[in-house]
C-alpha positions in Angstrom: 0.0 0.0 0.0 1.5 3.3 -1.0 1.5 6.4 1.3 -1.3 8.0 -0.8 -3.5 5.0 0.0 -3.1 4.8 3.8 -6.4 4.4 5.6 -7.8 6.3 7.4 -5.1 8.9 6.6 -6.1 9.3 3.0 -9.6 10.3 4.1 -8.0 13.6 5.4 -7.9 16.0 2.5 -5.7 19.1 2.1 -4.9 21.7 -0.5 -3.0 25.0 -0.6 -4.3 28.0 -2.7 -3.0 31.6 -2.4 -1.0 30.8 0.7 -4.1 29.4 2.5 -4.0 25.7 3.6 -7.5 24.2 3.5 -8.0 21.0 5.5 -10.9 18.6 5.9 -10.1 15.9 8.5 -11.5 12.3 8.5 -14.5 13.5 10.6 -15.4 16.3 8.2 -14.0 19.1 10.3 -12.8 22.0 8.1 -9.8 24.3 9.0 -7.9 27.0 7.2 -4.4 28.2 8.0 -2.7 31.3 6.5 0.7 30.1 5.7 2.0 33.6 5.1 2.2 33.8 8.9 3.8 30.5 9.6 6.2 30.4 12.6 7.0 26.7 12.9 6.9 23.5 10.9 7.4 20.3 12.8 7.0 16.5 12.5 5.4 14.7 15.4 5.9 11.0 15.7 4.1 8.5 17.9 4.5 4.9 18.9 1.0 4.1 17.6 2.1 2.7 14.3 1.4 0.6 12.4 -2.0 0.3 13.9 -2.8 4.0 13.8 -1.3 7.2 12.4 2.2 7.7 13.7 3.6 10.6 11.7 2.0 14.1 11.7 3.1 17.3 10.0 2.5 20.3 12.3 2.2 23.9 11.1 2.0 26.7 13.6 0.9 30.3 12.8 0.3 33.2 15.2 -2.8 31.9 17.0 -3.5 28.8 15.0 -2.0 25.4 14.6 -2.9 22.3 12.5 -1.6 18.8 12.4 -1.9 16.7 9.2 -1.3 13.0 9.0 1.3 11.6 6.7 -0.7 9.9 3.9 -3.4 12.6 3.7 -4.8 13.2 0.3 -2.9 16.2 -1.0 0.2 15.6 1.1 2.2 16.7 -1.8 1.1 20.3 -1.1 2.9 20.1 2.3 6.0 18.9 0.6 5.9 21.6 -2.0 5.3 24.3 0.7 8.2 23.0 2.8 10.5 23.7 -0.2 9.7 27.4 0.1 11.0 27.6 3.7 14.6 28.7 3.8 16.6 26.3 5.8 13.9 23.7 6.1 15.2 20.2 7.0 12.9 17.2 7.4 13.5 15.3 10.5 12.0 12.4 12.5 10.4 10.5 9.7 12.0 7.2 10.9 11.2 7.7 14.6 8.9 5.2 16.4 8.9 7.3 19.6 6.5 10.0 20.9 8.6 13.0 19.9 8.4 16.4 18.1 11.0 17.3 15.6 11.3 21.0 14.6 12.0 21.1 10.8 11.8 24.8 10.5 11.3 27.8 12.7 10.9 31.5 11.8 13.3 32.3 14.8 15.9 29.8 13.6 16.2 30.6 9.9 
């Protein structure tokens, strides 16, 4: 099974248009995040895999934050956005521990 077909992760849908990240989670909850104000991008890993989602992308803005599971439909938008962040470095993707890995921070550029 490829990452794009993970279940239930693939039920989560995201897209980015005009610097706004649109998200609909697997329960149908909609969120928007203005990426022009991003302050931090992190990867959160858990010890829940392979039985449940164990890698999450976290995006933090001024007063909002969103986590998106690896394998979400539209995950490629997150990868493309990360390429626009100077000094971005992916980290933690092989961890099986409950940890947070900061991949980019506005303060750390």
